[in-house]
C-alpha positions in Angstrom: -22.1 -3.3 24.1 -22.5 -1.4 20.9 -26.0 -1.3 19.5 -26.9 0.3 16.2 -30.7 0.6 15.9 -32.4 1.5 12.6 -30.1 4.4 11.6 -30.4 6.3 8.4 -28.3 9.1 6.9 -28.7 11.5 4.0 -26.9 14.6 2.8 -28.1 17.6 0.7 -27.8 16.7 -2.9 -27.5 20.0 -4.7 -25.5 21.9 -2.1 -25.7 22.9 1.5 -29.0 24.7 1.3 -30.7 22.3 -1.1 -33.9 20.7 0.0 -33.2 17.6 -2.2 -31.3 15.0 -0.3 -29.3 11.9 -1.2 -29.9 8.9 1.1 -26.6 7.2 2.0 -27.6 4.8 4.7 -31.0 3.2 5.1 -32.3 1.4 8.2 -29.0 0.0 9.5 -29.2 -2.3 12.6 -26.6 -4.5 14.1 -24.8 -5.2 17.4 -21.1 -5.4 18.2 -20.0 -7.6 21.1 -17.0 -7.1 23.4 -13.7 -8.3 21.9 -15.3 -9.0 18.5 -13.7 -8.2 15.2 -16.5 -7.2 12.8 -15.7 -6.6 9.2 -17.8 -4.1 7.3 -17.4 -4.8 3.6 -18.6 -3.0 0.6 -17.6 -1.4 -2.7 -17.0 2.3 -3.1 -20.2 4.2 -2.5 -21.8 1.5 -0.3 -22.0 3.8 2.7 -19.5 2.0 4.9 -17.3 5.0 5.6 -20.3 7.1 6.4 -21.3 4.4 8.8 -17.9 4.6 10.4 -18.2 8.3 11.0 -21.5 7.8 12.7 -20.1 5.0 14.9 -17.3 7.4 16.0 -19.8 10.2 16.8 -18.2 12.5 14.2 -21.6 12.8 12.6 -25.2 12.1 13.8 -27.7 9.9 12.0 -30.9 11.4 10.7 -32.9 8.7 12.3 -32.2 5.8 14.7 -29.7 5.5 17.6 -26.2 4.4 18.2 -25.7 3.3 21.8 -22.6 2.3 23.8 -23.5 0.5 27.0 -26.7 2.5 27.4 -25.2 5.8 26.4 -25.3 7.7 23.1 -22.1 7.6 21.2 -22.3 11.2 20.1 -21.5 12.2 23.7 -17.7 12.8 24.0 -17.5 11.2 27.4 -19.0 8.0 26.1 -16.4 7.7 23.3 -13.3 8.7 25.2 -11.3 5.7 26.3 -13.8 3.3 24.8 -13.5 3.7 21.0 -10.6 4.9 18.9 -9.9 5.0 15.2 -7.2 4.5 12.5 -7.9 5.9 9.0 -6.7 5.2 5.5 -4.8 8.5 5.0 -1.9 8.1 7.4 -0.1 11.1 5.8 -2.8 13.5 7.1 -3.5 11.7 10.3 -0.4 12.9 12.1 0.4 16.7 12.4 3.4 17.2 10.1 5.0 19.5 12.7 4.8 16.8 15.5 7.5 14.3 16.2 6.3 10.7 16.8 6.8 11.3 20.5 4.5 14.4 20.5 1.9 12.6 18.4 1.7 9.7 20.9 1.7 12.0 23.9 -1.3 13.9 22.7 -4.1 11.4 23.6 -2.3 10.4 26.8 -2.3 14.0 28.0 -6.0 14.2 27.3 -6.4 11.2 29.4 -4.6 12.9 32.3 -2.0 10.3 32.3 1.1 12.6 32.3 3.1 10.8 35.0 3.3 7.5 33.1 3.1 8.9 29.6 6.8 9.0 28.7 7.5 5.6 30.1 4.7 4.2 28.0 5.9 5.5 24.7 8.7 3.0 24.2 6.4 0.1 25.1 3.9 1.3 22.5 6.5 1.7 19.8 7.8 -1.8 20.5 4.4 -3.3 20.4 3.8 -1.9 16.9 7.2 -3.1 15.6 9.2 0.2 16.0 11.9 1.2 18.5 12.8 4.2 20.6 14.8 5.8 17.8 11.5 6.7 16.2 10.5 9.1 19.0 12.1 12.1 17.4 11.3 11.4 13.8 8.7 13.6 11.9 6.0 12.1 9.6 7.9 12.9 6.4 10.8 10.7 7.6 8.5 7.6 7.9 7.5 5.1 5.3 3.8 4.4 4.8 3.9 1.3 6.9 5.9 3.1 9.7 3.4 6.0 9.7 0.4 3.6 9.9 2.2 1.8 12.8 2.5 5.2 14.6 -1.2 5.8 14.0 -2.1 2.5 15.4 0.2 3.1 18.5 -1.5 6.4 19.1 -5.0 4.8 18.7 -4.2 2.1 21.3 -2.4 4.4 23.7 -5.6 5.0 25.7 -6.3 1.2 25.7 -9.7 1.5 24.0 -12.2 -1.4 24.1 -13.0 -1.0 20.4 -10.7 0.1 17.6 -12.4 1.2 14.4 -10.2 0.9 11.3 -11.4 2.6 8.2 -9.6 1.2 5.1 -6.5 1.3 7.4 -4.4 -1.1 5.2 -5.8 -0.4 1.7 -3.2 2.2 0.7 -0.3 0.1 1.8 1.8 -2.4 -0.4 0.7 -6.0 -0.3 3.5 -7.2 2.0 3.1 -4.3 4.4 -0.6 -4.9 4.5 0.0 -8.4 5.8 2.5 -7.1 8.4 -0.2 -4.6 9.7 -2.9 -7.3 9.7 -0.6 -9.6 11.7 0.2 -6.7 14.0 -3.5 -6.1 14.6 -4.0 -9.8 15.5 -1.3 -9.5 18.1 -2.5 -6.3 19.6 -6.0 -7.6 19.9 -4.7 -10.3 22.2 -2.4 -8.0 24.1 -5.1 -5.4 24.9 -8.2 -7.7 24.9 -10.0 -5.3 22.5 -12.2 -5.7 19.5 -12.2 -4.2 16.0 -14.6 -2.7 13.6 -12.7 -3.2 10.4 -14.1 -1.2 7.4 -12.8 -2.3 4.1 -13.5 -3.1 0.4 -11.1 -6.0 0.6 -13.0 -9.1 1.6 -9.7 -11.2 1.7 -8.3 -8.9 4.4 -11.6 -9.1 6.3 -11.6 -12.9 6.1 -8.0 -13.0 7.5 -8.8 -10.7 10.5 -12.4 -10.8 11.4 -14.8 -13.1 13.2 -17.9 -11.9 11.4 -18.5 -9.8 8.3 -21.3 -7.4 7.4 -21.7 -6.8 3.7 -23.2 -3.5 2.6 -24.6 -2.4 -0.8 -26.2 0.9 -1.6 -26.4 2.0 2.0 -28.1 -1.1 3.2 -27.0 -4.4 4.9 -26.9 -7.1 2.3 -25.9 -10.0 4.6 -24.1 -10.7 7.9 -22.2 -13.9 8.3 -19.7 -15.6 10.5 -16.3 -16.1 8.8 -16.4 -19.9 9.0 -19.7 -19.7 7.1 -18.5 -17.3 4.5 -18.8 -19.8 1.7 -22.4 -20.2 2.5 -23.6 -16.7 1.8 -27.0 -16.4 0.3 -27.3 -13.1 -1.7 -26.0 -12.8 -5.2 -24.0 -9.7 -4.3 -22.3 -11.5 -1.3 -21.4 -14.4 -3.6 -19.9 -11.9 -6.1 -17.7 -10.4 -3.3 -16.7 -13.9 -2.3 -15.5 -14.6 -5.8 -12.8 -12.0 -5.2 -11.1 -14.4 -2.9 -11.5 -17.5 -5.0 -10.2 -15.8 -8.2 
């Protein structure tokens, strides 16, 4: 369904008009299957968030292609209704002047689903562990965990087939992280959707994902099924694995 074929990405190194460029991603290729939860793991600077922006069509690769069911992902029509996203910074992900209700209605209106939108809100809130009383709250009235639940509700409102989560739990407290991970497991079953879970936390990825792709310095270090995680081959992958054991 999702095919990433030999993509590379670089940015100007000394400013916008500089001819010197810094390579961030090099020759990245992998596939994502329907309903799969793929973890993309790497330390800061590994290129995983840049890869996430490319997968969402926010930026274009310098070389290679990103194809969703035969169509380029940088076409808006290809993305809409198929892939959605939740980011790390939930504080800036919701317009501070929007109520929760207005934030959730925004993608539904874009989907031309006006007639059923209001009736869907309470169901969405319930599914993410909130209730109807949150409809009229503003972002500053929400805790971090509540705000991220609203972001998740908004992302799934259009019932995408793939939800990309870029460090979506990393800024939350430990107990809240587990609640959100459990919520994601439940929603995956309810909506029959898959995830691309970008994180530096291999333990969170091991809890949620079917398969993990480990990145280092803009390249794929190793891809392994979760049940074979202890059999990773590269020294870097074994180093990441030590983070679970210790």
